[in-house]
N, CA, C, O and CB atoms as a CASP TS submission, in Angstrom:
PFRMAT TS
TARGET T0000
AUTHOR 0000-0000-0000
METHOD Language model
MODEL 1
PARENT N/A
ATOM      1  N   MET     1      95.324  78.310  39.898  1.00  0.00           N
ATOM      2  CA  MET     1      97.019  77.666  39.671  1.00  0.00           C
ATOM      3  C   MET     1      97.612  77.260  41.010  1.00  0.00           C
ATOM      4  O   MET     1      97.705  77.869  42.076  1.00  0.00           O
ATOM      5  CB  MET     1      98.217  78.922  38.998  1.00  0.00           C
ATOM      6  N   LYS     2      97.983  76.049  40.632  1.00  0.00           N
ATOM      7  CA  LYS     2      98.795  75.310  42.503  1.00  0.00           C
ATOM      8  C   LYS     2     100.384  76.189  42.427  1.00  0.00           C
ATOM      9  O   LYS     2     100.974  76.449  41.378  1.00  0.00           O
ATOM     10  CB  LYS     2      99.322  72.644  42.507  1.00  0.00           C
ATOM     11  N   LYS     3     100.722  76.440  43.423  1.00  0.00           N
ATOM     12  CA  LYS     3     102.044  76.901  43.602  1.00  0.00           C
ATOM     13  C   LYS     3     103.233  76.537  44.835  1.00  0.00           C
ATOM     14  O   LYS     3     103.009  76.853  46.003  1.00  0.00           O
ATOM     15  CB  LYS     3     101.783  78.185  43.637  1.00  0.00           C
ATOM     16  N   LEU     4     104.576  75.804  44.406  1.00  0.00           N
ATOM     17  CA  LEU     4     104.716  75.300  45.033  1.00  0.00           C
ATOM     18  C   LEU     4     105.614  75.981  46.353  1.00  0.00           C
ATOM     19  O   LEU     4     106.697  76.506  46.095  1.00  0.00           O
ATOM     20  CB  LEU     4     104.946  74.425  44.356  1.00  0.00           C
ATOM     21  N   ILE     5     105.173  75.950  47.586  1.00  0.00           N
ATOM     22  CA  ILE     5     105.730  77.202  48.968  1.00  0.00           C
ATOM     23  C   ILE     5     106.567  76.820  49.633  1.00  0.00           C
ATOM     24  O   ILE     5     106.580  75.589  49.671  1.00  0.00           O
ATOM     25  CB  ILE     5     104.801  77.661  50.127  1.00  0.00           C
ATOM     26  N   GLY     6     107.800  77.586  50.583  1.00  0.00           N
ATOM     27  CA  GLY     6     108.654  76.286  50.973  1.00  0.00           C
ATOM     28  C   GLY     6     108.408  76.768  52.519  1.00  0.00           C
ATOM     29  O   GLY     6     108.308  77.913  52.961  1.00  0.00           O
ATOM     30  N   VAL     7     108.333  75.277  53.312  1.00  0.00           N
ATOM     31  CA  VAL     7     108.257  75.701  55.118  1.00  0.00           C
ATOM     32  C   VAL     7     109.110  75.028  55.460  1.00  0.00           C
ATOM     33  O   VAL     7     109.946  74.547  54.696  1.00  0.00           O
ATOM     34  CB  VAL     7     106.960  75.393  56.139  1.00  0.00           C
ATOM     35  N   ASN     8     109.058  74.813  57.007  1.00  0.00           N
ATOM     36  CA  ASN     8     109.858  74.700  58.141  1.00  0.00           C
ATOM     37  C   ASN     8     109.600  73.538  58.081  1.00  0.00           C
ATOM     38  O   ASN     8     108.818  73.086  57.245  1.00  0.00           O
ATOM     39  CB  ASN     8     109.680  75.406  59.375  1.00  0.00           C
ATOM     40  N   GLU     9     110.455  72.539  59.314  1.00  0.00           N
ATOM     41  CA  GLU     9     109.740  71.473  59.788  1.00  0.00           C
ATOM     42  C   GLU     9     108.493  70.874  60.328  1.00  0.00           C
ATOM     43  O   GLU     9     108.036  69.744  60.494  1.00  0.00           O
ATOM     44  CB  GLU     9     110.179  71.310  60.291  1.00  0.00           C
ATOM     45  N   ARG    10     107.958  72.699  60.631  1.00  0.00           N
ATOM     46  CA  ARG    10     106.648  72.257  61.237  1.00  0.00           C
ATOM     47  C   ARG    10     105.625  72.833  60.626  1.00  0.00           C
ATOM     48  O   ARG    10     104.607  73.128  61.252  1.00  0.00           O
ATOM     49  CB  ARG    10     106.503  72.522  62.616  1.00  0.00           C
ATOM     50  N   GLY    11     105.797  73.118  59.029  1.00  0.00           N
ATOM     51  CA  GLY    11     105.031  72.387  58.012  1.00  0.00           C
ATOM     52  C   GLY    11     104.446  74.406  58.145  1.00  0.00           C
ATOM     53  O   GLY    11     103.312  74.655  57.736  1.00  0.00           O
ATOM     54  N   LEU    12     105.296  75.567  58.696  1.00  0.00           N
ATOM     55  CA  LEU    12     104.774  76.931  58.408  1.00  0.00           C
ATOM     56  C   LEU    12     105.767  77.218  57.338  1.00  0.00           C
ATOM     57  O   LEU    12     106.798  76.627  57.015  1.00  0.00           O
ATOM     58  CB  LEU    12     104.741  78.043  59.699  1.00  0.00           C
ATOM     59  N   ARG    13     104.962  78.684  56.702  1.00  0.00           N
ATOM     60  CA  ARG    13     105.881  79.366  55.675  1.00  0.00           C
ATOM     61  C   ARG    13     107.178  79.756  56.188  1.00  0.00           C
ATOM     62  O   ARG    13     107.334  80.064  57.370  1.00  0.00           O
ATOM     63  CB  ARG    13     105.264  80.594  55.121  1.00  0.00           C
ATOM     64  N   VAL    14     108.208  79.750  55.247  1.00  0.00           N
ATOM     65  CA  VAL    14     109.324  80.135  55.147  1.00  0.00           C
ATOM     66  C   VAL    14     109.941  81.186  54.007  1.00  0.00           C
ATOM     67  O   VAL    14     109.838  81.073  52.785  1.00  0.00           O
ATOM     68  CB  VAL    14     109.819  79.079  55.162  1.00  0.00           C
ATOM     69  N   GLY    15     110.459  82.001  54.588  1.00  0.00           N
ATOM     70  CA  GLY    15     111.260  82.755  53.114  1.00  0.00           C
ATOM     71  C   GLY    15     110.728  84.041  52.834  1.00  0.00           C
ATOM     72  O   GLY    15     110.481  84.977  53.594  1.00  0.00           O
ATOM     73  N   GLN    16     110.544  83.870  51.107  1.00  0.00           N
ATOM     74  CA  GLN    16     109.680  84.355  50.743  1.00  0.00           C
ATOM     75  C   GLN    16     108.417  84.597  49.972  1.00  0.00           C
ATOM     76  O   GLN    16     107.845  85.396  49.231  1.00  0.00           O
ATOM     77  CB  GLN    16     110.039  84.620  50.717  1.00  0.00           C
ATOM     78  N   ASP    17     108.260  82.792  50.917  1.00  0.00           N
ATOM     79  CA  ASP    17     106.970  82.145  50.882  1.00  0.00           C
ATOM     80  C   ASP    17     105.857  82.655  52.061  1.00  0.00           C
ATOM     81  O   ASP    17     104.642  82.463  52.038  1.00  0.00           O
ATOM     82  CB  ASP    17     107.273  80.593  51.027  1.00  0.00           C
ATOM     83  N   HIS    18     106.680  83.392  53.139  1.00  0.00           N
ATOM     84  CA  HIS    18     105.846  83.883  54.449  1.00  0.00           C
ATOM     85  C   HIS    18     105.207  84.849  53.585  1.00  0.00           C
ATOM     86  O   HIS    18     105.488  85.096  52.412  1.00  0.00           O
ATOM     87  CB  HIS    18     106.702  84.547  55.948  1.00  0.00           C
ATOM     88  N   GLN    19     104.394  85.317  54.247  1.00  0.00           N
ATOM     89  CA  GLN    19     103.124  86.231  54.076  1.00  0.00           C
ATOM     90  C   GLN    19     103.634  87.467  54.308  1.00  0.00           C
ATOM     91  O   GLN    19     103.440  88.405  53.534  1.00  0.00           O
ATOM     92  CB  GLN    19     101.879  85.961  55.042  1.00  0.00           C
ATOM     93  N   ARG    20     104.547  87.587  55.738  1.00  0.00           N
ATOM     94  CA  ARG    20     104.565  89.133  55.643  1.00  0.00           C
ATOM     95  C   ARG    20     106.375  89.217  54.758  1.00  0.00           C
ATOM     96  O   ARG    20     107.225  90.067  55.023  1.00  0.00           O
ATOM     97  CB  ARG    20     104.389  90.057  57.698  1.00  0.00           C
ATOM     98  N   ALA    21     106.494  88.341  53.960  1.00  0.00           N
ATOM     99  CA  ALA    21     108.134  88.727  53.551  1.00  0.00           C
ATOM    100  C   ALA    21     107.995  89.638  52.734  1.00  0.00           C
ATOM    101  O   ALA    21     107.101  89.671  51.888  1.00  0.00           O
ATOM    102  CB  ALA    21     109.106  87.640  52.858  1.00  0.00           C
ATOM    103  N   LYS    22     109.081  90.694  52.932  1.00  0.00           N
ATOM    104  CA  LYS    22     108.716  92.262  51.724  1.00  0.00           C
ATOM    105  C   LYS    22     110.632  91.878  50.824  1.00  0.00           C
ATOM    106  O   LYS    22     111.130  92.470  49.867  1.00  0.00           O
ATOM    107  CB  LYS    22     108.566  94.899  53.193  1.00  0.00           C
ATOM    108  N   LEU    23     110.965  91.210  51.295  1.00  0.00           N
ATOM    109  CA  LEU    23     112.351  91.069  50.683  1.00  0.00           C
ATOM    110  C   LEU    23     112.070  89.237  49.553  1.00  0.00           C
ATOM    111  O   LEU    23     111.230  88.473  50.028  1.00  0.00           O
ATOM    112  CB  LEU    23     113.850  90.967  52.449  1.00  0.00           C
ATOM    113  N   SER    24     112.644  88.875  48.507  1.00  0.00           N
ATOM    114  CA  SER    24     112.684  87.863  48.062  1.00  0.00           C
ATOM    115  C   SER    24     114.151  87.071  48.281  1.00  0.00           C
ATOM    116  O   SER    24     115.044  87.858  47.967  1.00  0.00           O
ATOM    117  CB  SER    24     112.249  88.101  46.843  1.00  0.00           C
ATOM    118  N   ASP    25     114.768  85.621  48.766  1.00  0.00           N
ATOM    119  CA  ASP    25     115.254  84.768  49.063  1.00  0.00           C
ATOM    120  C   ASP    25     116.285  85.244  48.353  1.00  0.00           C
ATOM    121  O   ASP    25     117.443  84.993  48.685  1.00  0.00           O
ATOM    122  CB  ASP    25     114.703  83.646  48.969  1.00  0.00           C
ATOM    123  N   ALA    26     115.960  86.041  47.212  1.00  0.00           N
ATOM    124  CA  ALA    26     117.577  86.649  46.432  1.00  0.00           C
ATOM    125  C   ALA    26     118.155  87.498  46.586  1.00  0.00           C
ATOM    126  O   ALA    26     119.377  87.641  46.551  1.00  0.00           O
ATOM    127  CB  ALA    26     117.742  86.943  45.309  1.00  0.00           C
ATOM    128  N   ALA    27     116.943  88.558  46.884  1.00  0.00           N
ATOM    129  CA  ALA    27     117.540  89.578  47.819  1.00  0.00           C
ATOM    130  C   ALA    27     118.294  89.530  49.136  1.00  0.00           C
ATOM    131  O   ALA    27     119.163  90.272  49.594  1.00  0.00           O
ATOM    132  CB  ALA    27     116.662  90.232  48.102  1.00  0.00           C
ATOM    133  N   VAL    28     117.636  88.311  49.666  1.00  0.00           N
ATOM    134  CA  VAL    28     118.744  88.030  51.099  1.00  0.00           C
ATOM    135  C   VAL    28     120.031  87.814  50.868  1.00  0.00           C
ATOM    136  O   VAL    28     120.898  88.280  51.609  1.00  0.00           O
ATOM    137  CB  VAL    28     118.460  86.763  51.967  1.00  0.00           C
ATOM    138  N   GLU    29     120.349  86.946  49.616  1.00  0.00           N
ATOM    139  CA  GLU    29     121.146  86.476  50.012  1.00  0.00           C
ATOM    140  C   GLU    29     122.122  87.286  49.037  1.00  0.00           C
ATOM    141  O   GLU    29     123.242  86.776  49.067  1.00  0.00           O
ATOM    142  CB  GLU    29     120.989  85.093  50.120  1.00  0.00           C
ATOM    143  N   LEU    30     122.053  88.291  48.259  1.00  0.00           N
ATOM    144  CA  LEU    30     122.856  89.336  48.003  1.00  0.00           C
ATOM    145  C   LEU    30     122.986  90.615  48.961  1.00  0.00           C
ATOM    146  O   LEU    30     123.707  91.593  48.763  1.00  0.00           O
ATOM    147  CB  LEU    30     122.468  89.705  46.822  1.00  0.00           C
ATOM    148  N   ILE    31     122.061  90.372  50.127  1.00  0.00           N
ATOM    149  CA  ILE    31     122.261  91.255  51.374  1.00  0.00           C
ATOM    150  C   ILE    31     123.699  90.956  52.165  1.00  0.00           C
ATOM    151  O   ILE    31     124.504  91.765  52.624  1.00  0.00           O
ATOM    152  CB  ILE    31     120.974  90.967  52.429  1.00  0.00           C
ATOM    153  N   ARG    32     123.730  89.409  52.157  1.00  0.00           N
ATOM    154  CA  ARG    32     124.637  88.929  52.825  1.00  0.00           C
ATOM    155  C   ARG    32     126.178  89.048  52.035  1.00  0.00           C
ATOM    156  O   ARG    32     127.244  89.454  52.498  1.00  0.00           O
ATOM    157  CB  ARG    32     124.144  87.573  53.138  1.00  0.00           C
ATOM    158  N   LYS    33     125.833  88.499  50.577  1.00  0.00           N
ATOM    159  CA  LYS    33     126.973  88.675  50.378  1.00  0.00           C
ATOM    160  C   LYS    33     127.371  89.894  49.745  1.00  0.00           C
ATOM    161  O   LYS    33     128.585  89.969  49.553  1.00  0.00           O
ATOM    162  CB  LYS    33     127.328  87.742  49.837  1.00  0.00           C
ATOM    163  N   LEU    34     126.711  90.837  49.382  1.00  0.00           N
ATOM    164  CA  LEU    34     127.156  92.293  49.812  1.00  0.00           C
ATOM    165  C   LEU    34     127.521  92.735  50.785  1.00  0.00           C
ATOM    166  O   LEU    34     127.738  93.947  50.789  1.00  0.00           O
ATOM    167  CB  LEU    34     126.498  93.041  49.725  1.00  0.00           C
ATOM    168  N   HIS    35     127.722  92.037  51.893  1.00  0.00           N
ATOM    169  CA  HIS    35     128.096  92.451  53.397  1.00  0.00           C
ATOM    170  C   HIS    35     129.139  91.358  53.750  1.00  0.00           C
ATOM    171  O   HIS    35     129.312  91.067  54.933  1.00  0.00           O
ATOM    172  CB  HIS    35     126.702  92.438  54.549  1.00  0.00           C
ATOM    173  N   GLU    36     129.858  90.730  52.744  1.00  0.00           N
ATOM    174  CA  GLU    36     130.602  89.798  53.361  1.00  0.00           C
ATOM    175  C   GLU    36     131.506  90.428  52.631  1.00  0.00           C
ATOM    176  O   GLU    36     132.575  90.420  53.242  1.00  0.00           O
ATOM    177  CB  GLU    36     130.366  88.288  53.341  1.00  0.00           C
ATOM    178  N   ASP    37     131.640  91.353  50.895  1.00  0.00           N
ATOM    179  CA  ASP    37     132.891  91.307  50.223  1.00  0.00           C
ATOM    180  C   ASP    37     132.703  93.566  50.816  1.00  0.00           C
ATOM    181  O   ASP    37     133.026  94.608  50.247  1.00  0.00           O
ATOM    182  CB  ASP    37     132.835  90.417  47.880  1.00  0.00           C
ATOM    183  N   GLY    38     131.964  93.208  52.305  1.00  0.00           N
ATOM    184  CA  GLY    38     132.560  94.771  52.686  1.00  0.00           C
ATOM    185  C   GLY    38     132.132  95.991  52.701  1.00  0.00           C
ATOM    186  O   GLY    38     132.828  96.950  53.035  1.00  0.00           O
ATOM    187  N   MET    39     131.033  96.046  52.365  1.00  0.00           N
ATOM    188  CA  MET    39     129.575  96.740  52.403  1.00  0.00           C
ATOM    189  C   MET    39     129.035  97.675  53.554  1.00  0.00           C
ATOM    190  O   MET    39     128.337  98.404  52.848  1.00  0.00           O
ATOM    191  CB  MET    39     128.593  95.662  52.378  1.00  0.00           C
ATOM    192  N   SER    40     128.987  97.816  53.925  1.00  0.00           N
ATOM    193  CA  SER    40     128.551  99.101  55.084  1.00  0.00           C
ATOM    194  C   SER    40     127.118  98.537  54.891  1.00  0.00           C
ATOM    195  O   SER    40     126.592  98.183  53.837  1.00  0.00           O
ATOM    196  CB  SER    40     128.841 101.152  54.630  1.00  0.00           C
ATOM    197  N   TYR    41     126.451  98.533  56.526  1.00  0.00           N
ATOM    198  CA  TYR    41     124.931  98.048  56.841  1.00  0.00           C
ATOM    199  C   TYR    41     124.013  99.005  56.583  1.00  0.00           C
ATOM    200  O   TYR    41     122.794  98.961  56.749  1.00  0.00           O
ATOM    201  CB  TYR    41     124.667  97.654  58.266  1.00  0.00           C
ATOM    202  N   ARG    42     125.064 100.341  55.936  1.00  0.00           N
ATOM    203  CA  ARG    42     123.750 101.618  56.045  1.00  0.00           C
ATOM    204  C   ARG    42     123.968 101.763  54.555  1.00  0.00           C
ATOM    205  O   ARG    42     123.084 102.606  54.402  1.00  0.00           O
ATOM    206  CB  ARG    42     124.005 103.393  57.185  1.00  0.00           C
ATOM    207  N   VAL    43     124.344 101.635  53.619  1.00  0.00           N
ATOM    208  CA  VAL    43     124.544 101.465  52.332  1.00  0.00           C
ATOM    209  C   VAL    43     124.040 100.163  51.828  1.00  0.00           C
ATOM    210  O   VAL    43     123.500 100.189  50.722  1.00  0.00           O
ATOM    211  CB  VAL    43     125.855 101.635  52.076  1.00  0.00           C
ATOM    212  N   ILE    44     124.113  99.216  52.349  1.00  0.00           N
ATOM    213  CA  ILE    44     122.909  98.253  51.531  1.00  0.00           C
ATOM    214  C   ILE    44     121.470  98.544  52.001  1.00  0.00           C
ATOM    215  O   ILE    44     120.611  98.262  51.165  1.00  0.00           O
ATOM    216  CB  ILE    44     123.128  96.531  51.823  1.00  0.00           C
ATOM    217  N   ALA    45     120.990  99.104  53.291  1.00  0.00           N
ATOM    218  CA  ALA    45     119.635  99.792  53.835  1.00  0.00           C
ATOM    219  C   ALA    45     119.425 100.711  52.752  1.00  0.00           C
ATOM    220  O   ALA    45     118.330 100.919  52.229  1.00  0.00           O
ATOM    221  CB  ALA    45     119.704 100.609  55.371  1.00  0.00           C
ATOM    222  N   GLU    46     120.983 101.487  52.296  1.00  0.00           N
ATOM    223  CA  GLU    46     119.892 102.750  51.305  1.00  0.00           C
ATOM    224  C   GLU    46     119.398 102.196  50.043  1.00  0.00           C
ATOM    225  O   GLU    46     118.342 102.492  49.484  1.00  0.00           O
ATOM    226  CB  GLU    46     120.787 104.284  50.709  1.00  0.00           C
ATOM    227  N   LYS    47     120.352 101.297  49.633  1.00  0.00           N
ATOM    228  CA  LYS    47     120.126 100.662  48.110  1.00  0.00           C
ATOM    229  C   LYS    47     118.887  99.783  48.083  1.00  0.00           C
ATOM    230  O   LYS    47     118.203  99.814  47.060  1.00  0.00           O
ATOM    231  CB  LYS    47     121.438  99.681  47.602  1.00  0.00           C
ATOM    232  N   PHE    48     118.442  98.830  49.316  1.00  0.00           N
ATOM    233  CA  PHE    48     117.499  98.492  49.025  1.00  0.00           C
ATOM    234  C   PHE    48     116.186  98.627  49.993  1.00  0.00           C
ATOM    235  O   PHE    48     115.471  97.778  50.525  1.00  0.00           O
ATOM    236  CB  PHE    48     117.841  97.473  48.669  1.00  0.00           C
ATOM    237  N   GLU    49     116.180  99.545  49.994  1.00  0.00           N
ATOM    238  CA  GLU    49     114.927 100.424  50.584  1.00  0.00           C
ATOM    239  C   GLU    49     114.661 100.374  51.750  1.00  0.00           C
ATOM    240  O   GLU    49     113.628 101.038  51.837  1.00  0.00           O
ATOM    241  CB  GLU    49     113.743 100.189  50.116  1.00  0.00           C
ATOM    242  N   ILE    50     114.998  99.906  53.030  1.00  0.00           N
ATOM    243  CA  ILE    50     115.208  99.189  54.060  1.00  0.00           C
ATOM    244  C   ILE    50     115.673  99.674  55.301  1.00  0.00           C
ATOM    245  O   ILE    50     116.335 100.696  55.120  1.00  0.00           O
ATOM    246  CB  ILE    50     115.887  98.392  53.721  1.00  0.00           C
ATOM    247  N   ALA    51     115.600  99.388  56.365  1.00  0.00           N
ATOM    248  CA  ALA    51     116.515  99.876  57.856  1.00  0.00           C
ATOM    249  C   ALA    51     117.433  99.465  58.140  1.00  0.00           C
ATOM    250  O   ALA    51     117.597  98.254  58.295  1.00  0.00           O
ATOM    251  CB  ALA    51     116.100  99.729  59.030  1.00  0.00           C
ATOM    252  N   LYS    52     118.436 100.439  58.319  1.00  0.00           N
ATOM    253  CA  LYS    52     120.025  99.240  58.521  1.00  0.00           C
ATOM    254  C   LYS    52     120.124  98.181  59.688  1.00  0.00           C
ATOM    255  O   LYS    52     121.057  97.385  59.796  1.00  0.00           O
ATOM    256  CB  LYS    52     121.565 100.201  58.915  1.00  0.00           C
ATOM    257  N   SER    53     118.754  98.293  60.785  1.00  0.00           N
ATOM    258  CA  SER    53     118.874  97.395  61.628  1.00  0.00           C
ATOM    259  C   SER    53     118.076  95.830  61.043  1.00  0.00           C
ATOM    260  O   SER    53     118.145  94.791  61.700  1.00  0.00           O
ATOM    261  CB  SER    53     118.298  98.081  62.951  1.00  0.00           C
ATOM    262  N   THR    54     117.365  95.936  59.744  1.00  0.00           N
ATOM    263  CA  THR    54     116.629  94.652  58.964  1.00  0.00           C
ATOM    264  C   THR    54     118.052  94.163  58.438  1.00  0.00           C
ATOM    265  O   THR    54     118.333  92.972  58.574  1.00  0.00           O
ATOM    266  CB  THR    54     115.271  95.060  57.530  1.00  0.00           C
ATOM    267  N   VAL    55     119.080  95.152  57.765  1.00  0.00           N
ATOM    268  CA  VAL    55     119.822  94.813  57.285  1.00  0.00           C
ATOM    269  C   VAL    55     120.583  93.677  57.901  1.00  0.00           C
ATOM    270  O   VAL    55     120.532  92.515  57.497  1.00  0.00           O
ATOM    271  CB  VAL    55     120.273  95.715  57.021  1.00  0.00           C
ATOM    272  N   GLN    56     121.511  94.245  59.226  1.00  0.00           N
ATOM    273  CA  GLN    56     122.387  93.821  60.514  1.00  0.00           C
ATOM    274  C   GLN    56     121.378  92.432  60.754  1.00  0.00           C
ATOM    275  O   GLN    56     121.861  91.341  60.450  1.00  0.00           O
ATOM    276  CB  GLN    56     122.447  95.210  62.074  1.00  0.00           C
ATOM    277  N   ASP    57     120.127  92.485  61.242  1.00  0.00           N
ATOM    278  CA  ASP    57     119.737  91.148  61.532  1.00  0.00           C
ATOM    279  C   ASP    57     119.436  90.086  60.576  1.00  0.00           C
ATOM    280  O   ASP    57     118.993  89.009  60.976  1.00  0.00           O
ATOM    281  CB  ASP    57     118.754  91.233  62.207  1.00  0.00           C
ATOM    282  N   ILE    58     119.712  90.390  58.951  1.00  0.00           N
ATOM    283  CA  ILE    58     119.463  89.518  58.508  1.00  0.00           C
ATOM    284  C   ILE    58     121.286  89.427  58.169  1.00  0.00           C
ATOM    285  O   ILE    58     121.116  88.472  57.410  1.00  0.00           O
ATOM    286  CB  ILE    58     118.188  89.592  57.502  1.00  0.00           C
ATOM    287  N   CYS    59     121.894  89.511  58.149  1.00  0.00           N
ATOM    288  CA  CYS    59     123.197  89.800  58.118  1.00  0.00           C
ATOM    289  C   CYS    59     124.324  89.006  59.533  1.00  0.00           C
ATOM    290  O   CYS    59     125.537  89.122  59.710  1.00  0.00           O
ATOM    291  CB  CYS    59     123.104  91.489  58.129  1.00  0.00           C
ATOM    292  N   THR    60     123.522  88.408  60.138  1.00  0.00           N
ATOM    293  CA  THR    60     123.687  88.332  61.017  1.00  0.00           C
ATOM    294  C   THR    60     122.372  86.577  61.842  1.00  0.00           C
ATOM    295  O   THR    60     122.228  85.809  62.793  1.00  0.00           O
ATOM    296  CB  THR    60     123.627  89.991  61.298  1.00  0.00           C
ATOM    297  N   TYR    61     121.958  86.887  60.810  1.00  0.00           N
ATOM    298  CA  TYR    61     120.678  85.232  60.428  1.00  0.00           C
ATOM    299  C   TYR    61     120.106  85.759  61.792  1.00  0.00           C
ATOM    300  O   TYR    61     120.558  85.189  62.784  1.00  0.00           O
ATOM    301  CB  TYR    61     121.459  82.863  60.420  1.00  0.00           C
ATOM    302  N   ARG    62     119.257  86.676  61.987  1.00  0.00           N
ATOM    303  CA  ARG    62     118.419  86.915  63.438  1.00  0.00           C
ATOM    304  C   ARG    62     116.998  86.844  62.665  1.00  0.00           C
ATOM    305  O   ARG    62     115.897  86.465  63.063  1.00  0.00           O
ATOM    306  CB  ARG    62     118.759  88.668  64.448  1.00  0.00           C
ATOM    307  N   ARG    63     117.397  87.312  61.501  1.00  0.00           N
ATOM    308  CA  ARG    63     116.011  87.481  60.334  1.00  0.00           C
ATOM    309  C   ARG    63     115.998  86.212  59.192  1.00  0.00           C
ATOM    310  O   ARG    63     116.694  85.239  59.483  1.00  0.00           O
ATOM    311  CB  ARG    63     116.205  89.178  59.262  1.00  0.00           C
ATOM    312  N   ARG    64     115.756  86.200  58.782  1.00  0.00           N
ATOM    313  CA  ARG    64     115.439  84.781  57.698  1.00  0.00           C
ATOM    314  C   ARG    64     116.819  83.663  57.611  1.00  0.00           C
ATOM    315  O   ARG    64     117.699  83.480  56.769  1.00  0.00           O
ATOM    316  CB  ARG    64     115.148  85.468  55.781  1.00  0.00           C
ATOM    317  N   ALA    65     116.554  83.163  58.691  1.00  0.00           N
ATOM    318  CA  ALA    65     117.684  82.307  59.296  1.00  0.00           C
ATOM    319  C   ALA    65     117.171  81.157  59.323  1.00  0.00           C
ATOM    320  O   ALA    65     117.493  80.498  60.312  1.00  0.00           O
ATOM    321  CB  ALA    65     118.212  82.641  60.637  1.00  0.00           C
ATOM    322  N   GLN    66     116.111  80.397  58.202  1.00  0.00           N
ATOM    323  CA  GLN    66     115.404  79.497  58.373  1.00  0.00           C
ATOM    324  C   GLN    66     115.655  78.862  56.474  1.00  0.00           C
ATOM    325  O   GLN    66     115.574  79.586  55.482  1.00  0.00           O
ATOM    326  CB  GLN    66     113.808  80.086  59.103  1.00  0.00           C
ATOM    327  N   GLN    67     115.879  77.743  56.482  1.00  0.00           N
ATOM    328  CA  GLN    67     115.139  76.997  55.124  1.00  0.00           C
ATOM    329  C   GLN    67     114.754  76.326  55.060  1.00  0.00           C
ATOM    330  O   GLN    67     114.858  75.301  55.735  1.00  0.00           O
ATOM    331  CB  GLN    67     115.431  76.657  54.265  1.00  0.00           C
ATOM    332  N   ALA    68     113.763  76.686  53.760  1.00  0.00           N
ATOM    333  CA  ALA    68     112.706  75.578  53.540  1.00  0.00           C
ATOM    334  C   ALA    68     113.020  73.997  54.053  1.00  0.00           C
ATOM    335  O   ALA    68     113.985  73.629  53.383  1.00  0.00           O
ATOM    336  CB  ALA    68     112.471  75.529  51.962  1.00  0.00           C
ATOM    337  N   VAL    69     112.719  73.211  54.710  1.00  0.00           N
ATOM    338  CA  VAL    69     112.784  71.494  54.237  1.00  0.00           C
ATOM    339  C   VAL    69     112.123  71.104  53.977  1.00  0.00           C
ATOM    340  O   VAL    69     112.471  69.971  53.645  1.00  0.00           O
ATOM    341  CB  VAL    69     113.025  70.538  54.785  1.00  0.00           C
ATOM    342  N   LYS    70     110.568  71.320  53.763  1.00  0.00           N
ATOM    343  CA  LYS    70     109.790  70.690  52.513  1.00  0.00           C
ATOM    344  C   LYS    70     109.013  71.754  51.654  1.00  0.00           C
ATOM    345  O   LYS    70     109.117  72.980  51.616  1.00  0.00           O
ATOM    346  CB  LYS    70     108.678  69.580  53.036  1.00  0.00           C
ATOM    347  N   TRP    71     108.290  70.978  51.053  1.00  0.00           N
ATOM    348  CA  TRP    71     107.567  72.147  50.281  1.00  0.00           C
ATOM    349  C   TRP    71     105.915  71.517  50.121  1.00  0.00           C
ATOM    350  O   TRP    71     105.691  70.429  50.651  1.00  0.00           O
ATOM    351  CB  TRP    71     108.443  72.476  48.537  1.00  0.00           C
ATOM    352  N   ARG    72     104.952  72.126  49.491  1.00  0.00           N
ATOM    353  CA  ARG    72     103.904  71.569  49.696  1.00  0.00           C
ATOM    354  C   ARG    72     103.273  72.728  48.554  1.00  0.00           C
ATOM    355  O   ARG    72     103.812  73.815  48.344  1.00  0.00           O
ATOM    356  CB  ARG    72     103.419  71.399  51.343  1.00  0.00           C
ATOM    357  N   THR    73     101.837  72.173  47.778  1.00  0.00           N
ATOM    358  CA  THR    73     100.939  73.050  47.225  1.00  0.00           C
ATOM    359  C   THR    73     100.321  73.860  47.803  1.00  0.00           C
ATOM    360  O   THR    73      99.936  73.336  48.848  1.00  0.00           O
ATOM    361  CB  THR    73     100.207  72.610  46.707  1.00  0.00           C
ATOM    362  N   THR    74      99.935  75.028  47.724  1.00  0.00           N
ATOM    363  CA  THR    74      99.014  75.923  47.712  1.00  0.00           C
ATOM    364  C   THR    74      98.224  76.177  46.771  1.00  0.00           C
ATOM    365  O   THR    74      98.729  76.045  45.656  1.00  0.00           O
ATOM    366  CB  THR    74      99.408  76.793  47.939  1.00  0.00           C
ATOM    367  N   GLY    75      96.830  76.597  46.810  1.00  0.00           N
ATOM    368  CA  GLY    75      96.218  77.400  45.842  1.00  0.00           C
ATOM    369  C   GLY    75      95.324  75.759  44.932  1.00  0.00           C
ATOM    370  O   GLY    75      94.609  75.915  43.942  1.00  0.00           O
TER
END
């Protein structure tokens, strides 16, 4: 069964389609929204069971900053 995956301008997988991704794109969006609404990194990290530094990196766009610019099929 073929699946669409998001890739960057170099053709590399990004976001939840990356082979090492542990969080979905929706979870990343929710993490950023919760922080914008005033929730602390620590509380968000506990909620998602991830490191506080990971939450901080997501919120400051050091991680999961790339958006898919193209789609390709796999499988």
